C-alpha positions as CSV (number, residue, x, y, z in Angstrom):
1,M,143.0,-42.5,-126.2
2,P,145.9,-44.1,-124.2
3,K,145.2,-47.2,-122.1
4,S,145.4,-46.7,-118.4
5,K,148.0,-48.5,-116.4
6,L,146.9,-51.4,-114.2
7,R,147.7,-51.3,-110.6
8,K,148.9,-54.3,-108.6
9,K,146.6,-55.2,-105.8
10,V,148.3,-55.4,-102.3
11,K,147.0,-58.3,-100.3
12,D,146.3,-57.4,-96.7
13,T,146.8,-60.8,-95.0
14,A,148.0,-59.6,-91.6
15,S,144.7,-58.1,-90.6
16,H,142.8,-61.2,-91.8
17,T,144.9,-63.6,-89.8
18,E,144.6,-61.5,-86.7
19,Q,140.8,-61.7,-86.9
20,I,140.9,-65.5,-87.2
21,V,143.3,-66.0,-84.3
22,S,141.5,-63.6,-81.9
23,H,138.1,-65.2,-82.6
24,T,137.2,-67.9,-80.0
25,P,134.3,-70.2,-80.7
26,A,131.3,-70.2,-78.3
27,P,130.7,-73.2,-76.1
28,L,128.7,-75.9,-77.9
29,E,126.7,-77.1,-74.9
30,S,124.6,-75.4,-72.3
31,P,125.4,-75.7,-68.6
32,S,123.8,-78.6,-66.9
33,W,121.8,-76.4,-64.6
34,L,120.1,-74.3,-67.3
35,A,117.3,-76.6,-68.5
36,P,116.1,-77.6,-65.0
37,V,116.1,-74.0,-63.8
38,M,114.3,-72.9,-67.0
39,V,111.5,-75.5,-66.6
40,A,111.2,-74.8,-62.9
41,S,110.8,-71.1,-63.5
42,Y,108.1,-71.7,-66.1
43,L,106.2,-74.1,-63.7
44,I,106.5,-71.8,-60.7
45,G,105.1,-68.9,-62.7
46,L,102.3,-71.0,-64.1
47,F,101.4,-72.4,-60.6
48,W,101.6,-68.9,-59.1
49,I,99.1,-67.5,-61.6
50,V,96.8,-70.6,-61.3
51,I,96.8,-70.3,-57.5
52,F,96.0,-66.6,-57.8
53,Y,92.9,-67.4,-59.9
54,I,91.7,-70.5,-57.9
55,T,91.9,-68.7,-54.6
56,Q,89.9,-65.7,-56.0
57,T,92.9,-63.3,-55.9
58,K,93.7,-63.9,-52.2
59,Y,96.9,-66.0,-52.5
60,P,99.9,-66.8,-53.0
61,I,100.8,-63.4,-51.3
62,P,97.8,-61.8,-49.6
63,N,97.3,-58.0,-49.7
64,I,99.2,-57.3,-52.9
65,G,96.3,-58.0,-55.2
66,A,97.0,-58.0,-58.9
67,W,100.7,-57.7,-58.3
68,N,100.6,-61.5,-57.9
69,M,100.1,-61.6,-61.7
70,V,103.2,-59.6,-62.2
71,A,105.1,-61.9,-59.9
72,G,103.9,-65.0,-61.9
73,F,104.8,-63.4,-65.2
74,A,108.2,-62.4,-63.9
75,F,109.0,-66.1,-63.2
76,I,107.8,-66.9,-66.7
77,A,110.0,-64.1,-68.1
78,V,113.0,-65.5,-66.3
79,G,112.3,-68.9,-67.9
80,F,112.1,-67.3,-71.3
81,S,115.3,-65.4,-70.9
82,L,117.0,-68.7,-69.9
83,A,115.5,-70.4,-72.9
84,T,117.4,-68.0,-75.2
85,K,120.7,-69.2,-73.8
86,W,119.9,-72.9,-74.2
87,R,121.8,-74.7,-76.9
C-alpha cells in the first residue's frame, strides 16, 4: 500500500494577533463609591425589615402591609447585585 503524502500546515497567525490586540483588560479596582453604597443598601434593607417587625407591620410605610418586606428585600438585592461587581 502506498504511503500518503504529508501536507504542510498553514499557520493562521493573523487572526490570532487580531484577537490579542482587540482584547482590553478589565479594570483591576472597583470604583470608590461601590463598597459604601453596597453596605448602605444592605443596612437599609435590614433596618427596613427590622422596623417592619418591631412596629407590628405598621411602619416604615403605613398602609402597604407586607409590601414593606418586598421593599426591604429589594434594598438587599441591590446590595447583592453591587457585591458581584466588587473586586
